[in-house]
Residue, then its C-alpha position, 0 to 999 in steps of 0.5 A: m187835910l183832915t179826915s172825916e173823923q176829925s170834922i166837926v159840923e152842925y146841921k141847923a134848919g137845913r144849913v151846914v155850920p162847920d166848926r170855926l174859931t172866932q176872936n170873940t169866943h176863942r181869943h185865948y186859943v192863940e196862946y194854945a196854938e203857940k204852945m202846940l207849935g212849940v211842942y213840935r218845934d222842940g220835938l225833933g226825935q220824939q215819937r208821934r204818939a208822944l207829941h200828940k200826948q203833949v198837945e192833949a195835955i195843953f187842953a187838959n183844963e180847957p172846957d171848950c175843946p172837944v176831942r175831935r178838935i184836938e185830933a184835928f190840931c194834931k193832924l194839921l201839925d203832922d201835915a206840916s211835919e216829916f216823920q221817919t218812915d220805912p218804905s222798904g220794910k226794914s223794920a219788920k225784918l229787923r224785928l223778926e231778926v231780933f225776936s228770933r235771937a232773943a227767943r233763944l234766951h227767954p225768959l229775960v229778967q232784970e236780975p238773973d239768978r240760978l233759975f233765970e240766968h239771962e239778964e235783959r241788958a246783957a241779952k241786948e248787948r249780945i244781940a247788938a254785937e251779933l247784928g253789928m249795930p248799937w242797941d240804941t240804933i236798933q231801938q230807934s229803927f224798931y217800929t218806923d213802920v208803925i205810924a204812932y212810933q215814927q219819930l219827928e225829923r223835920f217840922a216846917g210849921y206855921p208862921d205863928g199861932t194865928a196862922f195855925l188857927s186860920r188853917y184849922n178854920v179852913a180845914q174844917l170848912q174843907a172837911c164839910l165838902y167831903r159830903a158835897e154832891s154839888m157846888t156852885v161858885t158865883a164869881t166876878r174876879d180872878l176868873k182865870t185862877i178859879v177855873r184853872y184850879a178847878k181843872f187841877a182838882k179834876l172837877l167837872h164844871e158848867i159855866t153860865r154868865v149871869v146876865g144883868s146881875l150885880p157883882a157877887d159881893v153885892e148880891d144878897v147871899p144868905r149867910v150861915a150863922g157860925i161862918l160869918p166874918a168873925g174869925v181869927e183873922g179879925v173882922p171888926p164887929s161893924n163889918r159883920g151881920p145882916e146890917a153890914l151886908a145890906r150896907r155893902g150892897r147899898d155902897a156897891r149900888d152907888t158905885h155900879g148903878r142899878d143895872g150893874r154897870a160901872t160908874h165913875g170910870q170903874a170897870a164892871h166885871a161880868t158875873y159868872r156861875i160855875t156849877f161843879t158836878g160829877p160822880a158825886s151827884v150821879l153815882r152818890e160817890t160823895r166822899r171821893y168827889g168831895v175830896n176834890f171839892a175840898r182840894f179846890l177850896p184853898a185856891l178859891l179862898a185866895c181869890r176875890g169877888w166870889s160866893l160858894e153854895a154847896v149841897l151836902r148829904t147829911p149823915w141822915q141822908t138828907p140834903a143841907k146847904l153850905v154858903v160862904s163867900d170872900a166876905d167871910r174872911f177865911s184865910s188861905h195858905l195860898p198866895p192871892p193871884e197876881e194881878f197880871d200874868s206878865s210885865l207885858e200885860q201890866s205895861l199895856a194896862e198902865k199905858f191904856g188906862p181904865t178908859r180911852d177913846g170910848w173903850q173900857l179896859i177890863r182885866e180877864g173879864e170874860i170866860l169863853h166856854d164850850r163844854q169842858k174847854t174854857f178860854i179866858p182872854d187877858f183883856t176885855f175891851r168894852h165900847e160905850d156902844g156895847t161892842e166887846v172885843l177880847l185880847e189875848i197876848v202871847g208872850f213867851w211861846t213855843p211852836e206847840y203853844l202857838a198851835h194850841r192857841r190857834e186851835t183855841l181861837r178856831q173853837f171860839r171863832r164866833h167871838r171877836i178876839l184879837l191875838a197879839v203875837p211877838e214878831s219873833s214868832i212870825r214865820e217868814g212869808a206868813t199871812i197876817t190876818d186882821n185879828v193879829l197884832v204883831y209887836k216887838t217888845t211892847l204893845k203900842i196903843a195906836p195899832l191896838l185902838a185901830a184894831l179895836e175900831a176895825a172890829r167895832s166897824a165889822a160888828k156894826q156891818g154884821s148887825e146891819v146885814 
């Protein structure tokens, strides 16, 4: 990630506008990017400072490239590189040894005479012989503990220039979040991935379900000029701007209806608002907690059906708002989430279909949450009468995993949850409760439908009491 010093951001009317390279304005930057990648690919053995100077030279005649942008390019190239390092401190010891031996021969000159008789080349050869290593080796190891002098050993790089520029756009967006005090994500898809990575980033969060709302990509979410979908990734002009946003909203309403429920057999995904807060908002340690926001961002960008709104503290200690969504087409370097966690889940979804006998199947459609504990079942089954039953499938298992799942189900026992477990995990003599489905290799549709109907009947009886 970039440092704060490499961040380029504007604050306009209370909105945050991070630096972004776009096709319309910066198309020629793709050629620059290929040249920068070439510098590092061909630069094995060169010092970091020499590589940075070559990158700077590429933009010598480019009027639209501030110094911070060049520094950001160098940082991203360095992040994809491995440099010679000296964790044991050998370079400092070597310098002390060489300087101590050279001090006895000073002053050193290029051409000796009667007054100054110690020649530099001869002194180096003498010191190298005393230390038992060639002078070239000594010179290469002399400053490996100084970042600017470290030599490039390996460059993993980026697939191409366009991918590198996309990474730059994301990095500038991440750097904005260093100043974030709070962040809210509204999501309809890939809920499990979003929550999982939020936990990996150690973000404190509160989850609320938005009742009666349309999916996130239908909402009239305000956009900030400069982060509209006009990036290097290539969004046609017809898909940008307020008119396109309104058009997407009308199209989505045609599909989902005014109440947000799916029509034409399409599953309606529940909308959730995930609010991330923590030390940044309580203790004003915005930089430390903001880094966690930034680490979470690439995972969010790889998901679908989300919008993000963050409140940042400007250098003038005033609040400003950053708004972005999946419609802005930022490209994450992380792969998109898999549709299914296992072949078992995929097989069930394919056999059951979108709807069957009045039941609609929705993949990971609900988030159950209790304080910082969250549980996202594999499937939600929604009946035409409004009854909802959740299904969690246990595939590969260990005794510890099953114990953890049982504890989770106890914590969320007020919900109607079916648990599908492999026959091999059932201990001899164990009692099989009504909410447990046992399978051998795959889940059968008939017993699943029977369990769903039993849960629906129980729900009806409970409502009549």
